[in-house]
Each structure stands twice: as C-alpha cells, then as structure tokens.
All heavy atoms as TSV, in Angstrom:
chain	resi	resn	atom	element	x	y	z
A	1	MET	N	N	-12.041	-3.772	-8.792
A	1	MET	CA	C	-12.434	-3.471	-7.427
A	1	MET	C	C	-11.496	-2.410	-6.871
A	1	MET	O	O	-10.394	-2.232	-7.382
A	1	MET	CB	C	-12.414	-4.737	-6.579
A	1	MET	CG	C	-11.038	-5.263	-6.265
A	1	MET	SD	S	-11.131	-6.704	-5.183
A	1	MET	CE	C	-9.432	-7.187	-5.194
A	2	GLN	N	N	-11.929	-1.752	-5.844
A	2	GLN	CA	C	-11.112	-0.695	-5.242
A	2	GLN	C	C	-10.505	-1.146	-3.923
A	2	GLN	O	O	-11.159	-1.787	-3.108
A	2	GLN	CB	C	-11.938	0.574	-4.987
A	2	GLN	CG	C	-12.306	1.290	-6.261
A	2	GLN	CD	C	-12.989	2.609	-5.983
A	2	GLN	OE1	O	-13.506	2.848	-4.910
A	2	GLN	NE2	N	-12.981	3.473	-6.971
A	3	VAL	N	N	-9.215	-0.821	-3.754
A	3	VAL	CA	C	-8.525	-1.006	-2.476
A	3	VAL	C	C	-7.814	0.299	-2.159
A	3	VAL	O	O	-7.642	1.158	-3.028
A	3	VAL	CB	C	-7.492	-2.162	-2.530
A	3	VAL	CG1	C	-8.167	-3.501	-2.790
A	3	VAL	CG2	C	-6.392	-1.897	-3.533
A	4	LYS	N	N	-7.429	0.438	-0.906
A	4	LYS	CA	C	-6.622	1.599	-0.521
A	4	LYS	C	C	-5.188	1.137	-0.522
A	4	LYS	O	O	-4.778	0.268	0.232
A	4	LYS	CB	C	-7.036	2.060	0.891
A	4	LYS	CG	C	-6.425	3.375	1.287
A	4	LYS	CD	C	-6.921	3.765	2.654
A	4	LYS	CE	C	-7.108	5.246	2.741
A	4	LYS	NZ	N	-7.603	5.625	4.061
A	5	LEU	N	N	-4.398	1.687	-1.447
A	5	LEU	CA	C	-3.014	1.255	-1.644
A	5	LEU	C	C	-2.093	2.407	-1.205
A	5	LEU	O	O	-2.101	3.465	-1.827
A	5	LEU	CB	C	-2.793	0.894	-3.106
A	5	LEU	CG	C	-1.379	0.499	-3.506
A	5	LEU	CD1	C	-0.925	-0.728	-2.718
A	5	LEU	CD2	C	-1.298	0.228	-4.986
A	6	ASN	N	N	-1.355	2.160	-0.137
A	6	ASN	CA	C	-0.455	3.176	0.411
A	6	ASN	C	C	-1.193	4.515	0.588
A	6	ASN	O	O	-0.676	5.565	0.229
A	6	ASN	CB	C	0.796	3.345	-0.440
A	6	ASN	CG	C	1.713	2.124	-0.348
A	6	ASN	OD1	O	1.477	1.213	0.434
A	6	ASN	ND2	N	2.752	2.111	-1.138
A	7	GLY	N	N	-2.428	4.424	1.103
A	7	GLY	CA	C	-3.193	5.622	1.409
A	7	GLY	C	C	-4.004	6.199	0.277
A	7	GLY	O	O	-4.714	7.193	0.446
A	8	GLU	N	N	-3.937	5.594	-0.906
A	8	GLU	CA	C	-4.613	6.101	-2.086
A	8	GLU	C	C	-5.593	5.077	-2.616
A	8	GLU	O	O	-5.252	3.892	-2.727
A	8	GLU	CB	C	-3.532	6.338	-3.152
A	8	GLU	CG	C	-3.773	7.453	-4.103
A	8	GLU	CD	C	-2.580	7.587	-5.060
A	8	GLU	OE1	O	-1.548	8.114	-4.624
A	8	GLU	OE2	O	-2.705	7.120	-6.194
A	9	ILE	N	N	-6.826	5.487	-2.958
A	9	ILE	CA	C	-7.778	4.552	-3.534
A	9	ILE	C	C	-7.334	4.196	-4.965
A	9	ILE	O	O	-7.079	5.080	-5.766
A	9	ILE	CB	C	-9.199	5.177	-3.570
A	9	ILE	CG1	C	-9.685	5.523	-2.150
A	9	ILE	CG2	C	-10.189	4.229	-4.255
A	9	ILE	CD1	C	-9.852	4.349	-1.225
A	10	ARG	N	N	-7.231	2.890	-5.207
A	10	ARG	CA	C	-6.786	2.414	-6.528
A	10	ARG	C	C	-7.723	1.329	-7.022
A	10	ARG	O	O	-8.245	0.535	-6.231
A	10	ARG	CB	C	-5.364	1.810	-6.423
A	10	ARG	CG	C	-4.280	2.777	-6.040
A	10	ARG	CD	C	-3.792	3.650	-7.184
A	10	ARG	NE	N	-3.203	2.881	-8.252
A	10	ARG	CZ	C	-1.887	2.656	-8.386
A	10	ARG	NH1	N	-1.042	3.127	-7.491
A	10	ARG	NH2	N	-1.448	1.948	-9.397
A	11	GLU	N	N	-7.894	1.269	-8.313
A	11	GLU	CA	C	-8.679	0.226	-8.964
A	11	GLU	C	C	-7.727	-0.905	-9.353
A	11	GLU	O	O	-6.702	-0.649	-10.010
A	11	GLU	CB	C	-9.362	0.808	-10.211
A	11	GLU	CG	C	-10.402	-0.085	-10.813
A	11	GLU	CD	C	-11.671	-0.211	-10.000
A	11	GLU	OE1	O	-12.077	0.755	-9.320
A	11	GLU	OE2	O	-12.255	-1.296	-10.045
A	12	ILE	N	N	-8.023	-2.112	-8.928
A	12	ILE	CA	C	-7.198	-3.270	-9.275
A	12	ILE	C	C	-8.106	-4.376	-9.815
A	12	ILE	O	O	-9.308	-4.348	-9.596
A	12	ILE	CB	C	-6.366	-3.777	-8.071
A	12	ILE	CG1	C	-7.254	-4.348	-6.966
A	12	ILE	CG2	C	-5.459	-2.664	-7.532
A	12	ILE	CD1	C	-6.509	-5.109	-5.892
A	13	PRO	N	N	-7.510	-5.355	-10.522
A	13	PRO	CA	C	-8.349	-6.449	-11.054
A	13	PRO	C	C	-9.064	-7.224	-9.940
A	13	PRO	O	O	-8.491	-7.506	-8.892
A	13	PRO	CB	C	-7.328	-7.342	-11.765
A	13	PRO	CG	C	-6.191	-6.424	-12.114
A	13	PRO	CD	C	-6.127	-5.451	-10.960
A	14	GLU	N	N	-10.333	-7.525	-10.189
A	14	GLU	CA	C	-11.156	-8.287	-9.256
A	14	GLU	C	C	-10.491	-9.611	-8.909
A	14	GLU	O	O	-9.933	-10.297	-9.768
A	14	GLU	CB	C	-12.513	-8.553	-9.899
A	14	GLU	CG	C	-13.588	-9.073	-8.966
A	14	GLU	CD	C	-14.140	-8.000	-8.047
A	14	GLU	OE1	O	-14.272	-6.836	-8.464
A	14	GLU	OE2	O	-14.416	-8.351	-6.887
A	15	GLY	N	N	-10.507	-9.992	-7.626
A	15	GLY	CA	C	-9.960	-11.272	-7.191
A	15	GLY	C	C	-8.454	-11.342	-7.137
A	15	GLY	O	O	-7.888	-12.438	-7.065
A	16	SER	N	N	-7.782	-10.212	-7.172
A	16	SER	CA	C	-6.309	-10.192	-7.133
A	16	SER	C	C	-5.788	-10.769	-5.829
A	16	SER	O	O	-6.320	-10.476	-4.760
A	16	SER	CB	C	-5.765	-8.770	-7.291
A	16	SER	OG	O	-5.977	-8.277	-8.573
A	17	SER	N	N	-4.709	-11.520	-5.933
A	17	SER	CA	C	-3.956	-11.935	-4.753
A	17	SER	C	C	-2.892	-10.863	-4.504
A	17	SER	O	O	-2.684	-9.964	-5.331
A	17	SER	CB	C	-3.289	-13.278	-4.986
A	17	SER	OG	O	-2.310	-13.151	-6.015
A	18	VAL	N	N	-2.201	-10.963	-3.381
A	18	VAL	CA	C	-1.095	-10.043	-3.129
A	18	VAL	C	C	-0.068	-10.185	-4.259
A	18	VAL	O	O	0.417	-9.180	-4.805
A	18	VAL	CB	C	-0.457	-10.301	-1.733
A	18	VAL	CG1	C	0.840	-9.502	-1.578
A	18	VAL	CG2	C	-1.432	-9.929	-0.630
A	19	ALA	N	N	0.260	-11.421	-4.632
A	19	ALA	CA	C	1.226	-11.652	-5.729
A	19	ALA	C	C	0.734	-11.027	-7.029
A	19	ALA	O	O	1.481	-10.401	-7.758
A	19	ALA	CB	C	1.474	-13.154	-5.918
A	20	GLY	N	N	-0.564	-11.181	-7.298
A	20	GLY	CA	C	-1.151	-10.602	-8.507
A	20	GLY	C	C	-1.100	-9.085	-8.498
A	20	GLY	O	O	-0.846	-8.457	-9.528
A	21	LEU	N	N	-1.346	-8.483	-7.336
A	21	LEU	CA	C	-1.271	-7.031	-7.221
A	21	LEU	C	C	0.159	-6.541	-7.475
A	21	LEU	O	O	0.372	-5.593	-8.234
A	21	LEU	CB	C	-1.721	-6.574	-5.832
A	21	LEU	CG	C	-1.516	-5.082	-5.538
A	21	LEU	CD1	C	-2.343	-4.217	-6.478
A	21	LEU	CD2	C	-1.869	-4.777	-4.091
A	22	LEU	N	N	1.140	-7.217	-6.894
A	22	LEU	CA	C	2.522	-6.834	-7.100
A	22	LEU	C	C	2.902	-6.945	-8.583
A	22	LEU	O	O	3.558	-6.061	-9.135
A	22	LEU	CB	C	3.462	-7.674	-6.231
A	22	LEU	CG	C	3.327	-7.467	-4.722
A	22	LEU	CD1	C	4.227	-8.433	-3.973
A	22	LEU	CD2	C	3.612	-6.026	-4.310
A	23	ALA	N	N	2.470	-8.020	-9.240
A	23	ALA	CA	C	2.745	-8.194	-10.656
A	23	ALA	C	C	2.063	-7.085	-11.466
A	23	ALA	O	O	2.658	-6.515	-12.379
A	23	ALA	CB	C	2.273	-9.577	-11.131
A	24	HIS	N	N	0.810	-6.780	-11.130
A	24	HIS	CA	C	0.045	-5.729	-11.804
A	24	HIS	C	C	0.774	-4.383	-11.701
A	24	HIS	O	O	0.774	-3.597	-12.633
A	24	HIS	CB	C	-1.344	-5.648	-11.183
A	24	HIS	CG	C	-2.215	-4.554	-11.717
A	24	HIS	ND1	N	-2.795	-4.596	-12.959
A	24	HIS	CD2	C	-2.601	-3.380	-11.159
A	24	HIS	CE1	C	-3.508	-3.486	-13.149
A	24	HIS	NE2	N	-3.402	-2.740	-12.064
A	25	LEU	N	N	1.397	-4.146	-10.544
A	25	LEU	CA	C	2.100	-2.895	-10.306
A	25	LEU	C	C	3.546	-2.916	-10.824
A	25	LEU	O	O	4.218	-1.891	-10.819
A	25	LEU	CB	C	2.130	-2.580	-8.801
A	25	LEU	CG	C	0.787	-2.347	-8.138
A	25	LEU	CD1	C	0.949	-2.260	-6.635
A	25	LEU	CD2	C	0.108	-1.110	-8.688
A	26	GLY	N	N	4.026	-4.104	-11.216
A	26	GLY	CA	C	5.406	-4.221	-11.689
A	26	GLY	C	C	6.418	-4.162	-10.549
A	26	GLY	O	O	7.549	-3.740	-10.739
A	27	VAL	N	N	5.996	-4.616	-9.365
A	27	VAL	CA	C	6.853	-4.579	-8.176
A	27	VAL	C	C	7.456	-5.963	-7.939
A	27	VAL	O	O	6.738	-6.964	-8.001
A	27	VAL	CB	C	6.019	-4.155	-6.922
A	27	VAL	CG1	C	6.827	-4.259	-5.658
A	27	VAL	CG2	C	5.488	-2.744	-7.123
A	28	LYS	N	N	8.747	-6.029	-7.669
A	28	LYS	CA	C	9.424	-7.308	-7.392
A	28	LYS	C	C	9.149	-7.695	-5.937
A	28	LYS	O	O	9.511	-6.990	-5.010
A	28	LYS	CB	C	10.918	-7.187	-7.633
A	28	LYS	CG	C	11.217	-6.987	-9.089
A	28	LYS	CD	C	12.681	-6.987	-9.385
A	28	LYS	CE	C	12.848	-6.855	-10.888
A	28	LYS	NZ	N	14.139	-6.548	-11.331
A	29	ALA	N	N	8.544	-8.873	-5.757
A	29	ALA	CA	C	8.106	-9.329	-4.436
A	29	ALA	C	C	9.262	-9.454	-3.446
A	29	ALA	O	O	9.075	-9.239	-2.242
A	29	ALA	CB	C	7.366	-10.666	-4.568
A	30	GLN	N	N	10.460	-9.799	-3.935
A	30	GLN	CA	C	11.597	-9.974	-3.032
A	30	GLN	C	C	12.029	-8.663	-2.361
A	30	GLN	O	O	12.727	-8.674	-1.383
A	30	GLN	CB	C	12.825	-10.526	-3.688
A	30	GLN	CG	C	12.862	-11.481	-4.780
A	30	GLN	CD	C	12.349	-11.058	-6.116
A	30	GLN	OE1	O	11.175	-10.821	-6.304
A	30	GLN	NE2	N	13.209	-11.015	-7.111
A	31	ARG	N	N	11.655	-7.553	-2.946
A	31	ARG	CA	C	12.155	-6.253	-2.482
A	31	ARG	C	C	11.162	-5.468	-1.638
A	31	ARG	O	O	11.391	-4.297	-1.348
A	31	ARG	CB	C	12.575	-5.409	-3.689
A	31	ARG	CG	C	13.676	-6.070	-4.476
A	31	ARG	CD	C	14.267	-5.113	-5.477
A	31	ARG	NE	N	15.646	-5.453	-5.751
A	31	ARG	CZ	C	16.689	-4.906	-5.155
A	31	ARG	NH1	N	16.548	-4.005	-4.232
A	31	ARG	NH2	N	17.901	-5.275	-5.491
A	32	VAL	N	N	10.023	-6.103	-1.260
A	32	VAL	CA	C	9.002	-5.369	-0.509
A	32	VAL	C	C	8.468	-6.174	0.657
A	32	VAL	O	O	8.603	-7.401	0.710
A	32	VAL	CB	C	7.812	-4.961	-1.421
A	32	VAL	CG1	C	8.243	-4.018	-2.526
A	32	VAL	CG2	C	7.110	-6.174	-1.989
A	33	ALA	N	N	7.840	-5.443	1.592
A	33	ALA	CA	C	7.044	-6.038	2.650
A	33	ALA	C	C	5.609	-5.556	2.408
A	33	ALA	O	O	5.399	-4.431	1.944
A	33	ALA	CB	C	7.540	-5.591	4.009
A	34	VAL	N	N	4.633	-6.417	2.698
A	34	VAL	CA	C	3.240	-6.069	2.433
A	34	VAL	C	C	2.397	-6.275	3.694
A	34	VAL	O	O	2.527	-7.292	4.374
A	34	VAL	CB	C	2.652	-6.962	1.287
A	34	VAL	CG1	C	1.197	-6.619	1.033
A	34	VAL	CG2	C	3.482	-6.784	0.020
A	35	GLU	N	N	1.556	-5.279	3.960
A	35	GLU	CA	C	0.556	-5.374	5.026
A	35	GLU	C	C	-0.816	-5.251	4.378
A	35	GLU	O	O	-1.007	-4.414	3.509
A	35	GLU	CB	C	0.684	-4.217	6.022
A	35	GLU	CG	C	1.724	-4.391	7.079
A	35	GLU	CD	C	1.657	-3.272	8.129
A	35	GLU	OE1	O	0.772	-2.400	8.051
A	35	GLU	OE2	O	2.509	-3.294	9.003
A	36	VAL	N	N	-1.755	-6.066	4.839
A	36	VAL	CA	C	-3.145	-5.939	4.412
A	36	VAL	C	C	-3.971	-5.755	5.675
A	36	VAL	O	O	-3.921	-6.581	6.587
A	36	VAL	CB	C	-3.616	-7.185	3.621
A	36	VAL	CG1	C	-5.092	-7.060	3.268
A	36	VAL	CG2	C	-2.774	-7.373	2.380
A	37	ASN	N	N	-4.680	-4.636	5.735
A	37	ASN	CA	C	-5.488	-4.312	6.919
A	37	ASN	C	C	-4.659	-4.393	8.195
A	37	ASN	O	O	-5.085	-4.949	9.193
A	37	ASN	CB	C	-6.745	-5.204	6.986
A	37	ASN	CG	C	-7.615	-5.019	5.750
A	37	ASN	OD1	O	-7.727	-3.941	5.207
A	37	ASN	ND2	N	-8.187	-6.108	5.289
A	38	GLU	N	N	-3.462	-3.823	8.134
A	38	GLU	CA	C	-2.524	-3.695	9.254
A	38	GLU	C	C	-1.927	-5.023	9.738
A	38	GLU	O	O	-1.325	-5.076	10.796
A	38	GLU	CB	C	-3.160	-2.933	10.421
A	38	GLU	CG	C	-3.561	-1.524	10.029
A	38	GLU	CD	C	-4.125	-0.714	11.162
A	38	GLU	OE1	O	-4.111	-1.160	12.312
A	38	GLU	OE2	O	-4.578	0.413	10.889
A	39	ALA	N	N	-2.083	-6.093	8.956
A	39	ALA	CA	C	-1.476	-7.370	9.283
A	39	ALA	C	C	-0.440	-7.711	8.215
A	39	ALA	O	O	-0.734	-7.645	7.020
A	39	ALA	CB	C	-2.523	-8.477	9.337
A	40	VAL	N	N	0.755	-8.082	8.637
A	40	VAL	CA	C	1.829	-8.427	7.696
A	40	VAL	C	C	1.450	-9.712	6.958
A	40	VAL	O	O	0.984	-10.673	7.565
A	40	VAL	CB	C	3.184	-8.613	8.432
A	40	VAL	CG1	C	4.244	-9.139	7.485
A	40	VAL	CG2	C	3.621	-7.286	9.059
A	41	VAL	N	N	1.635	-9.705	5.660
A	41	VAL	CA	C	1.451	-10.908	4.851
A	41	VAL	C	C	2.836	-11.402	4.464
A	41	VAL	O	O	3.590	-10.695	3.814
A	41	VAL	CB	C	0.611	-10.599	3.573
A	41	VAL	CG1	C	0.469	-11.872	2.725
A	41	VAL	CG2	C	-0.744	-10.040	3.934
A	42	THR	N	N	3.161	-12.614	4.914
A	42	THR	CA	C	4.487	-13.148	4.623
A	42	THR	C	C	4.575	-13.584	3.154
A	42	THR	O	O	3.570	-13.914	2.524
A	42	THR	CB	C	4.810	-14.350	5.540
A	42	THR	OG1	O	3.786	-15.325	5.403
A	42	THR	CG2	C	4.911	-13.898	6.987
A	43	LYS	N	N	5.798	-13.561	2.628
A	43	LYS	CA	C	5.997	-13.855	1.204
A	43	LYS	C	C	5.436	-15.213	0.782
A	43	LYS	O	O	4.938	-15.349	-0.321
A	43	LYS	CB	C	7.486	-13.769	0.858
A	43	LYS	CG	C	8.008	-12.343	0.848
A	43	LYS	CD	C	9.472	-12.296	0.474
A	43	LYS	CE	C	10.043	-10.895	0.407
A	43	LYS	NZ	N	9.492	-9.866	1.238
A	44	ASP	N	N	5.472	-16.189	1.668
A	44	ASP	CA	C	4.944	-17.505	1.325
A	44	ASP	C	C	3.419	-17.521	1.186
A	44	ASP	O	O	2.850	-18.488	0.707
A	44	ASP	CB	C	5.418	-18.560	2.325
A	44	ASP	CG	C	4.922	-18.322	3.738
A	44	ASP	OD1	O	4.796	-17.149	4.146
A	44	ASP	OD2	O	4.668	-19.311	4.457
A	45	ARG	N	N	2.752	-16.442	1.605
A	45	ARG	CA	C	1.291	-16.348	1.499
A	45	ARG	C	C	0.831	-15.383	0.415
A	45	ARG	O	O	-0.378	-15.170	0.244
A	45	ARG	CB	C	0.705	-15.950	2.857
A	45	ARG	CG	C	0.904	-17.045	3.893
A	45	ARG	CD	C	0.365	-16.719	5.278
A	45	ARG	NE	N	-0.864	-15.971	5.271
A	45	ARG	CZ	C	-1.066	-14.863	6.021
A	45	ARG	NH1	N	-0.135	-14.405	6.806
A	45	ARG	NH2	N	-2.217	-14.222	5.961
A	46	TYR	N	N	1.759	-14.772	-0.343
A	46	TYR	CA	C	1.379	-13.788	-1.364
A	46	TYR	C	C	0.427	-14.380	-2.400
A	46	TYR	O	O	-0.543	-13.737	-2.802
A	46	TYR	CB	C	2.606	-13.238	-2.085
A	46	TYR	CG	C	3.420	-12.201	-1.341
A	46	TYR	CD1	C	3.129	-11.869	-0.028
A	46	TYR	CD2	C	4.474	-11.563	-1.947
A	46	TYR	CE1	C	3.882	-10.919	0.660
A	46	TYR	CE2	C	5.227	-10.597	-1.289
A	46	TYR	CZ	C	4.930	-10.284	0.010
A	46	TYR	OH	O	5.672	-9.336	0.684
A	47	ASP	N	N	0.680	-15.613	-2.865
A	47	ASP	CA	C	-0.177	-16.221	-3.885
A	47	ASP	C	C	-1.569	-16.550	-3.356
A	47	ASP	O	O	-2.546	-16.419	-4.075
A	47	ASP	CB	C	0.453	-17.502	-4.436
A	47	ASP	CG	C	1.577	-17.228	-5.428
A	47	ASP	OD1	O	1.462	-16.261	-6.195
A	47	ASP	OD2	O	2.577	-17.963	-5.400
A	48	GLY	N	N	-1.651	-16.981	-2.105
A	48	GLY	CA	C	-2.924	-17.442	-1.560
A	48	GLY	C	C	-3.748	-16.377	-0.854
A	48	GLY	O	O	-4.888	-16.649	-0.527
A	49	HIS	N	N	-3.193	-15.188	-0.635
A	49	HIS	CA	C	-3.930	-14.143	0.058
A	49	HIS	C	C	-4.696	-13.300	-0.956
A	49	HIS	O	O	-4.132	-12.450	-1.629
A	49	HIS	CB	C	-2.989	-13.259	0.894
A	49	HIS	CG	C	-3.733	-12.340	1.809
A	49	HIS	ND1	N	-3.774	-12.527	3.163
A	49	HIS	CD2	C	-4.479	-11.233	1.566
A	49	HIS	CE1	C	-4.514	-11.575	3.713
A	49	HIS	NE2	N	-4.955	-10.786	2.743
A	50	THR	N	N	-6.012	-13.555	-1.056
A	50	THR	CA	C	-6.862	-12.835	-1.998
A	50	THR	C	C	-7.326	-11.528	-1.362
A	50	THR	O	O	-7.781	-11.510	-0.238
A	50	THR	CB	C	-8.077	-13.691	-2.397
A	50	THR	OG1	O	-7.588	-14.923	-2.951
A	50	THR	CG2	C	-8.931	-12.991	-3.432
A	51	LEU	N	N	-7.176	-10.457	-2.130
A	51	LEU	CA	C	-7.624	-9.148	-1.668
A	51	LEU	C	C	-9.117	-8.982	-1.885
A	51	LEU	O	O	-9.695	-9.555	-2.826
A	51	LEU	CB	C	-6.848	-8.056	-2.410
A	51	LEU	CG	C	-5.352	-8.105	-2.180
A	51	LEU	CD1	C	-4.627	-7.163	-3.127
A	51	LEU	CD2	C	-5.007	-7.756	-0.731
A	52	ARG	N	N	-9.739	-8.180	-1.013
A	52	ARG	CA	C	-11.170	-7.916	-1.095
A	52	ARG	C	C	-11.392	-6.426	-1.299
A	52	ARG	O	O	-10.559	-5.631	-0.869
A	52	ARG	CB	C	-11.855	-8.372	0.197
A	52	ARG	CG	C	-11.818	-9.875	0.404
A	52	ARG	CD	C	-12.554	-10.228	1.697
A	52	ARG	NE	N	-12.810	-11.659	1.781
A	52	ARG	CZ	C	-11.928	-12.570	2.145
A	52	ARG	NH1	N	-10.703	-12.197	2.451
A	52	ARG	NH2	N	-12.266	-13.836	2.206
A	53	PRO	N	N	-12.530	-6.075	-1.901
A	53	PRO	CA	C	-12.827	-4.654	-2.070
A	53	PRO	C	C	-12.756	-3.934	-0.720
A	53	PRO	O	O	-13.234	-4.432	0.298
A	53	PRO	CB	C	-14.259	-4.646	-2.611
A	53	PRO	CG	C	-14.422	-5.968	-3.269
A	53	PRO	CD	C	-13.593	-6.919	-2.452
A	54	GLY	N	N	-12.101	-2.779	-0.709
A	54	GLY	CA	C	-11.995	-1.967	0.501
A	54	GLY	C	C	-10.802	-2.306	1.382
A	54	GLY	O	O	-10.574	-1.620	2.369
A	55	ASP	N	N	-10.057	-3.366	1.042
A	55	ASP	CA	C	-8.864	-3.685	1.834
A	55	ASP	C	C	-7.880	-2.509	1.805
A	55	ASP	O	O	-7.797	-1.767	0.826
A	55	ASP	CB	C	-8.141	-4.928	1.289
A	55	ASP	CG	C	-8.748	-6.235	1.791
A	55	ASP	OD1	O	-9.612	-6.204	2.682
A	55	ASP	OD2	O	-8.318	-7.287	1.283
A	56	SER	N	N	-7.163	-2.376	2.900
A	56	SER	CA	C	-6.108	-1.378	2.992
A	56	SER	C	C	-4.779	-2.098	2.853
A	56	SER	O	O	-4.438	-2.966	3.658
A	56	SER	CB	C	-6.205	-0.660	4.337
A	56	SER	OG	O	-5.182	0.304	4.450
A	57	VAL	N	N	-4.044	-1.759	1.799
A	57	VAL	CA	C	-2.767	-2.430	1.486
A	57	VAL	C	C	-1.626	-1.450	1.578
A	57	VAL	O	O	-1.693	-0.343	1.011
A	57	VAL	CB	C	-2.798	-3.034	0.047
A	57	VAL	CG1	C	-1.520	-3.785	-0.271
A	57	VAL	CG2	C	-4.018	-3.936	-0.137
A	58	GLU	N	N	-0.601	-1.812	2.320
A	58	GLU	CA	C	0.615	-0.998	2.402
A	58	GLU	C	C	1.753	-1.814	1.820
A	58	GLU	O	O	1.979	-2.965	2.221
A	58	GLU	CB	C	0.946	-0.653	3.861
A	58	GLU	CG	C	-0.058	0.298	4.496
A	58	GLU	CD	C	-0.014	1.712	3.946
A	58	GLU	OE1	O	1.076	2.177	3.593
A	58	GLU	OE2	O	-1.093	2.323	3.869
A	59	ILE	N	N	2.461	-1.251	0.872
A	59	ILE	CA	C	3.639	-1.889	0.266
A	59	ILE	C	C	4.842	-1.025	0.615
A	59	ILE	O	O	4.872	0.150	0.306
A	59	ILE	CB	C	3.502	-2.026	-1.257
A	59	ILE	CG1	C	2.280	-2.874	-1.586
A	59	ILE	CG2	C	4.765	-2.635	-1.844
A	59	ILE	CD1	C	1.952	-2.919	-3.077
A	60	VAL	N	N	5.803	-1.645	1.309
A	60	VAL	CA	C	6.994	-0.913	1.740
A	60	VAL	C	C	8.204	-1.506	1.015
A	60	VAL	O	O	8.436	-2.711	1.122
A	60	VAL	CB	C	7.174	-1.018	3.273
A	60	VAL	CG1	C	8.418	-0.241	3.714
A	60	VAL	CG2	C	5.943	-0.499	3.996
A	61	ALA	N	N	8.935	-0.693	0.312
A	61	ALA	CA	C	10.122	-1.168	-0.411
A	61	ALA	C	C	11.347	-1.150	0.489
A	61	ALA	O	O	11.536	-0.218	1.279
A	61	ALA	CB	C	10.377	-0.284	-1.632
A	62	PHE	N	N	12.141	-2.196	0.380
A	62	PHE	CA	C	13.428	-2.245	1.090
A	62	PHE	C	C	14.436	-1.455	0.263
A	62	PHE	O	O	14.531	-1.617	-0.940
A	62	PHE	CB	C	13.915	-3.685	1.243
A	62	PHE	CG	C	13.031	-4.524	2.112
A	62	PHE	CD1	C	12.438	-5.678	1.609
A	62	PHE	CD2	C	12.791	-4.188	3.431
A	62	PHE	CE1	C	11.624	-6.474	2.400
A	62	PHE	CE2	C	11.977	-4.984	4.226
A	62	PHE	CZ	C	11.395	-6.093	3.717
A	63	VAL	N	N	15.194	-0.625	0.941
A	63	VAL	CA	C	16.206	0.171	0.273
A	63	VAL	C	C	17.568	-0.315	0.739
A	63	VAL	O	O	17.839	-0.300	1.935
A	63	VAL	CB	C	16.033	1.666	0.573
A	63	VAL	CG1	C	17.124	2.489	-0.107
A	63	VAL	CG2	C	14.654	2.139	0.134
A	64	GLY	N	N	18.388	-0.758	-0.200
A	64	GLY	CA	C	19.725	-1.225	0.157
A	64	GLY	C	C	20.689	-0.048	0.232
A	64	GLY	O	O	20.480	0.994	-0.370
A	65	GLY	N	N	21.701	-0.212	1.007
A	65	GLY	CA	C	22.708	0.844	1.121
A	65	GLY	C	C	24.007	0.253	1.640
A	65	GLY	O	O	24.078	-0.891	2.008
A	66	GLY	N	N	24.960	1.088	1.725
A	66	GLY	CA	C	26.185	0.527	2.226
A	66	GLY	C	C	27.217	1.518	2.348
A	66	GLY	O	O	27.687	2.420	2.583
C-alpha cells in the first residue's frame, strides 16, 4: 500500500503498524517521534496503530549533542 512518508510517496507492506513501518525502514523507535495525519503517535501506541493507504506519516529523528 502507499503512504506519504516525510513528503514522499512510498510503498509499504499492507497492514503495517507504526512499529512495523519503523522496523521495515530499519529505524530505532527510541530515537524518533512519529506523526500520522498530523497527530502525534506516542511510543506506547506504535504496535497498535495500523496505517492505512494514503496516510501521511512524518518521522522525525532526535539528534543528540553536547
């Protein structure tokens, strides 16, 4: 199915959850914030939040510094 990921149309496995999408992309969940259709998805909901075709997903990486 297709979703808009960080502004780009991407093909992802049908029925993916947020957690599944992050795993598919090789992204560590602890290091990112995720919005789906402009609503923040909290880390405790990554497994249960199923993505739908056409969803707009923004993944923002936390950058450490010091």
